[in-house]
C-alpha positions as CSV (number, residue, x, y, z in Angstrom):
1,X,61.0,-81.4,-40.5
2,X,57.3,-82.3,-40.6
3,X,56.7,-84.6,-43.6
4,X,53.1,-85.3,-43.1
5,X,50.3,-82.8,-42.8
6,X,47.7,-85.4,-42.1
7,X,48.1,-87.5,-39.0
8,X,47.5,-91.2,-39.1
9,X,46.1,-93.0,-36.0
10,X,48.5,-96.0,-36.4
11,X,52.2,-96.6,-37.0
12,X,53.2,-97.2,-40.6
13,X,55.3,-100.3,-39.8
14,X,53.3,-102.2,-37.2
15,X,49.8,-100.8,-37.7
16,X,49.6,-100.4,-33.9
17,X,47.6,-97.5,-32.5
18,X,49.7,-94.4,-31.8
19,X,50.4,-93.7,-28.1
20,X,49.4,-90.4,-26.6
21,X,53.0,-89.4,-26.6
22,X,53.4,-90.1,-30.3
23,X,50.3,-88.0,-31.1
24,X,51.5,-85.1,-29.0
25,X,54.9,-85.3,-30.7
26,X,53.2,-85.2,-34.1
27,X,51.3,-82.1,-33.2
28,X,54.4,-80.5,-31.7
29,X,56.4,-81.1,-34.9
30,X,53.5,-79.7,-37.0
31,X,53.2,-76.5,-35.0
32,X,57.0,-76.0,-34.9
33,X,57.1,-76.5,-38.7
34,X,54.4,-73.9,-39.3
35,X,56.0,-71.5,-36.8
36,X,59.4,-71.8,-38.6
37,X,57.6,-71.2,-42.0
38,X,55.9,-68.1,-40.6
39,X,58.4,-66.5,-38.2
40,X,56.2,-63.6,-37.1
41,X,53.4,-66.0,-36.0
42,X,52.9,-65.6,-32.2
43,X,50.1,-68.1,-31.5
44,X,48.5,-71.0,-33.2
45,X,46.0,-73.6,-32.0
46,X,45.4,-76.9,-33.8
47,X,42.3,-78.9,-32.9
48,X,42.8,-82.5,-31.8
49,X,40.0,-84.5,-30.3
50,X,37.3,-82.2,-29.0
51,X,37.6,-80.5,-26.5
52,X,41.4,-80.9,-26.8
53,X,43.8,-78.9,-28.9
54,X,47.5,-78.1,-29.1
55,X,48.6,-74.5,-28.7
56,X,51.9,-73.0,-29.7
57,X,52.9,-69.6,-28.2
58,X,56.0,-67.6,-29.0
59,X,56.8,-64.9,-26.5
60,X,58.7,-61.7,-27.6
61,X,62.3,-62.4,-27.9
62,X,61.9,-66.2,-28.0
63,X,63.1,-68.1,-31.1
64,X,60.8,-71.1,-30.9
65,X,57.2,-71.7,-29.9
66,X,56.3,-73.5,-26.7
67,X,53.7,-76.2,-27.5
68,X,51.2,-77.4,-24.9
69,X,48.1,-79.6,-25.0
70,X,45.0,-77.8,-23.7
71,X,41.3,-78.4,-23.2
72,X,38.6,-75.9,-24.0
73,X,37.1,-76.7,-20.6
74,X,40.3,-75.4,-18.9
75,X,40.3,-72.0,-20.4
76,X,39.6,-69.0,-18.2
77,X,37.4,-66.1,-19.3
78,X,40.4,-63.8,-20.0
79,X,41.9,-66.2,-22.5
80,X,40.9,-64.8,-25.9
81,X,42.4,-67.3,-28.3
82,X,40.9,-69.8,-29.1
83,X,38.2,-69.0,-26.5
84,X,36.1,-67.4,-29.3
85,X,35.5,-71.0,-30.5
86,X,33.2,-71.4,-27.5
87,X,30.8,-68.7,-28.5
């Protein structure tokens, strides 16, 4: 379960900066928590550090979202969400 809705940039115990893997894990837990709370949700994007964001997509028939890290610069013209953020 996701206990925090605000990400810290350091660990609670050692005050060391979070690794990229720890940050990605936090966003994954957040997106999966939201997805479980809203079962009909098909896509969600959460902004990270511009131009990067984390995207969750649930395909028809799948029980859980697949979460990936993306960059706005990598989106192709046919990708509608969150491509509208570029305009």
